[in-house]
BAPATOR-627544 format. One line per field, with one value per atom (N, C-alpha, C): residue in one letter; atom name; z, x, y. Coordinates in nm, 3 decimals. Example, Ala and Ser with C-alpha at 12.3 -4.5 7.8 and 13.67 -1.06 7.14 Angstrom:
residues 2
residuo	(a;a;a;s;s;s)
atomo	(N;CA;C;N;CA;C)
z	(0.780;0.780;0.780;0.708;0.714;0.787)
x	(1.319;1.230;1.320;1.285;1.367;1.290)
y	(-0.569;-0.450;-0.330;-0.225;-0.106;0.003)
//
This chain:
residues 66
residuo	(m;m;m;s;s;s;v;v;v;k;k;k;a;a;a;r;r;r;y;y;y;v;v;v;w;w;w;i;i;i;i;i;i;p;p;p;a;a;a;v;v;v;l;l;l;l;l;l;a;a;a;s;s;s;w;w;w;l;l;l;a;a;a;v;v;v;r;r;r;s;s;s;l;l;l;a;a;a;a;a;a;y;y;y;p;p;p;a;a;a;y;y;y;e;e;e;m;m;m;e;e;e;d;d;d;p;p;p;q;q;q;l;l;l;s;s;s;m;m;m;v;v;v;s;s;s;a;a;a;r;r;r;e;e;e;i;i;i;a;a;a;d;d;d;p;p;p;a;a;a;l;l;l;t;t;t;g;g;g;l;l;l;i;i;i;r;r;r;h;h;h;f;f;f;a;a;a;d;d;d;q;q;q;a;a;a;r;r;r;g;g;g;q;q;q;h;h;h)
atomo	(N;CA;C;N;CA;C;N;CA;C;N;CA;C;N;CA;C;N;CA;C;N;CA;C;N;CA;C;N;CA;C;N;CA;C;N;CA;C;N;CA;C;N;CA;C;N;CA;C;N;CA;C;N;CA;C;N;CA;C;N;CA;C;N;CA;C;N;CA;C;N;CA;C;N;CA;C;N;CA;C;N;CA;C;N;CA;C;N;CA;C;N;CA;C;N;CA;C;N;CA;C;N;CA;C;N;CA;C;N;CA;C;N;CA;C;N;CA;C;N;CA;C;N;CA;C;N;CA;C;N;CA;C;N;CA;C;N;CA;C;N;CA;C;N;CA;C;N;CA;C;N;CA;C;N;CA;C;N;CA;C;N;CA;C;N;CA;C;N;CA;C;N;CA;C;N;CA;C;N;CA;C;N;CA;C;N;CA;C;N;CA;C;N;CA;C;N;CA;C;N;CA;C;N;CA;C;N;CA;C;N;CA;C;N;CA;C;N;CA;C;N;CA;C;N;CA;C;N;CA;C)
z	(-18.673;-18.728;-18.631;-18.686;-18.601;-18.565;-18.468;-18.423;-18.533;-18.611;-18.720;-18.826;-18.853;-18.952;-18.903;-18.773;-18.719;-18.736;-18.714;-18.732;-18.876;-18.969;-19.110;-19.134;-19.059;-19.075;-18.978;-18.857;-18.756;-18.785;-18.817;-18.839;-18.954;-19.072;-19.177;-19.140;-19.065;-19.025;-18.929;-18.836;-18.742;-18.815;-18.907;-18.985;-19.069;-19.132;-19.213;-19.126;-19.012;-18.923;-18.871;-18.832;-18.782;-18.893;-19.015;-19.128;-19.158;-19.155;-19.180;-19.070;-18.947;-18.836;-18.849;-18.882;-18.896;-19.014;-19.124;-19.241;-19.211;-19.141;-19.114;-19.015;-18.917;-18.824;-18.893;-18.985;-19.056;-19.153;-19.203;-19.300;-19.233;-19.104;-19.035;-18.998;-19.055;-19.036;-18.901;-18.817;-18.691;-18.591;-18.612;-18.518;-18.558;-18.647;-18.687;-18.568;-18.555;-18.444;-18.488;-18.397;-18.426;-18.407;-18.466;-18.449;-18.304;-18.246;-18.107;-18.097;-17.988;-17.965;-17.907;-17.956;-17.907;-17.771;-17.685;-17.551;-17.556;-17.475;-17.469;-17.371;-17.292;-17.194;-17.259;-17.230;-17.283;-17.229;-17.307;-17.264;-17.147;-17.131;-17.023;-16.891;-16.898;-16.781;-16.712;-16.582;-16.504;-16.402;-16.405;-16.319;-16.181;-16.162;-16.034;-15.948;-15.834;-15.751;-15.688;-15.654;-15.596;-15.698;-15.822;-15.927;-15.958;-15.956;-15.977;-15.870;-15.745;-15.636;-15.647;-15.688;-15.704;-15.816;-15.927;-16.037;-15.995;-15.923;-15.875;-15.780;-15.694;-15.601;-15.677;-15.777;-15.855;-15.936;-15.984;-16.060;-15.969;-15.847;-15.752;-15.717;-15.700;-15.672;-15.788;-15.910;-16.028;-16.042;-16.012;-16.020;-15.912;-15.797;-15.686;-15.711;-15.793;-15.820;-15.918;-15.997;-16.101;-16.067)
x	(14.998;14.901;14.783;14.666;14.547;14.507;14.416;14.370;14.295;14.216;14.141;14.235;14.342;14.438;14.509;14.531;14.593;14.501;14.371;14.276;14.276;14.300;14.304;14.415;14.524;14.635;14.628;14.577;14.578;14.474;14.353;14.245;14.277;14.319;14.355;14.474;14.569;14.684;14.642;14.553;14.504;14.423;14.338;14.259;14.349;14.450;14.541;14.621;14.667;14.744;14.659;14.534;14.449;14.413;14.391;14.361;14.479;14.600;14.718;14.739;14.712;14.728;14.631;14.508;14.407;14.441;14.485;14.522;14.640;14.740;14.858;14.826;14.740;14.701;14.618;14.532;14.448;14.530;14.639;14.719;14.820;14.841;14.941;14.880;14.927;14.861;14.886;14.975;15.005;14.890;14.800;14.691;14.563;14.574;14.456;14.403;14.274;14.212;14.177;14.191;14.155;14.005;13.953;13.812;13.786;13.677;13.648;13.616;13.658;13.631;13.491;13.419;13.285;13.292;13.203;13.200;13.138;13.190;13.135;13.018;12.995;12.888;12.761;12.652;12.523;12.490;12.417;12.381;12.284;12.208;12.110;12.174;12.291;12.356;12.443;12.421;12.501;12.578;12.710;12.794;12.813;12.780;12.803;12.676;12.681;12.561;12.517;12.611;12.573;12.499;12.547;12.480;12.343;12.333;12.204;12.104;12.148;12.059;12.016;12.109;12.076;11.974;11.993;11.897;11.761;11.761;11.636;11.565;11.640;11.583;11.516;11.587;11.529;11.408;11.412;11.297;11.176;11.198;11.087;11.029;11.114;11.066;10.984;11.029;10.958;10.822;10.818;10.692;10.596;10.648;10.564;10.504;10.565;10.515;10.399;10.387;10.282;10.172)
y	(10.130;10.037;10.032;10.050;10.049;9.907;9.899;9.768;9.696;9.767;9.703;9.649;9.721;9.673;9.547;9.537;9.416;9.295;9.314;9.204;9.153;9.243;9.203;9.103;9.111;9.018;8.901;8.924;8.818;8.711;8.749;8.650;8.555;8.603;8.505;8.418;8.472;8.391;8.280;8.309;8.208;8.102;8.144;8.048;7.958;8.014;7.935;7.837;7.883;7.794;7.680;7.707;7.600;7.502;7.553;7.466;7.374;7.430;7.347;7.244;7.281;7.187;7.071;7.099;6.993;6.903;6.962;6.881;6.791;6.844;6.763;6.651;6.676;6.569;6.463;6.505;6.409;6.324;6.377;6.305;6.212;6.225;6.145;6.010;5.898;5.768;5.703;5.754;5.689;5.700;5.791;5.811;5.736;5.639;5.564;5.485;5.486;5.413;5.272;5.180;5.042;5.023;4.918;4.887;4.847;4.890;4.852;4.704;4.644;4.502;4.486;4.389;4.363;4.296;4.333;4.276;4.138;4.049;3.914;3.905;4.009;4.010;4.064;4.002;4.046;4.184;4.263;4.398;4.394;4.286;4.276;4.231;4.175;4.118;4.224;4.243;4.337;4.256;4.267;4.184;4.245;4.371;4.438;4.431;4.360;4.346;4.478;4.565;4.694;4.780;4.779;4.854;4.795;4.664;4.598;4.638;4.642;4.682;4.827;4.914;5.055;5.075;5.006;5.016;4.961;4.851;4.793;4.890;4.958;5.055;5.171;5.224;5.334;5.288;5.165;5.112;5.096;5.050;5.037;5.173;5.273;5.409;5.463;5.439;5.488;5.417;5.288;5.217;5.265;5.301;5.347;5.485;5.565;5.700;5.699;5.596;5.594;5.500)
//
């Protein structure tokens, strides 16, 4: 059997196997994701003082360049 003849059988078999795997995973209900919980912290509020200082430092550098 030549190499080209093997590809004729291997490629469709791989495509069929991957299609079946994706279908079976999509049909299995145990992997359903829950809705994400909303954060109670405001998007503008940063609780980490070190991160706040780093952001302030970069903002000052950016303002100084322009």
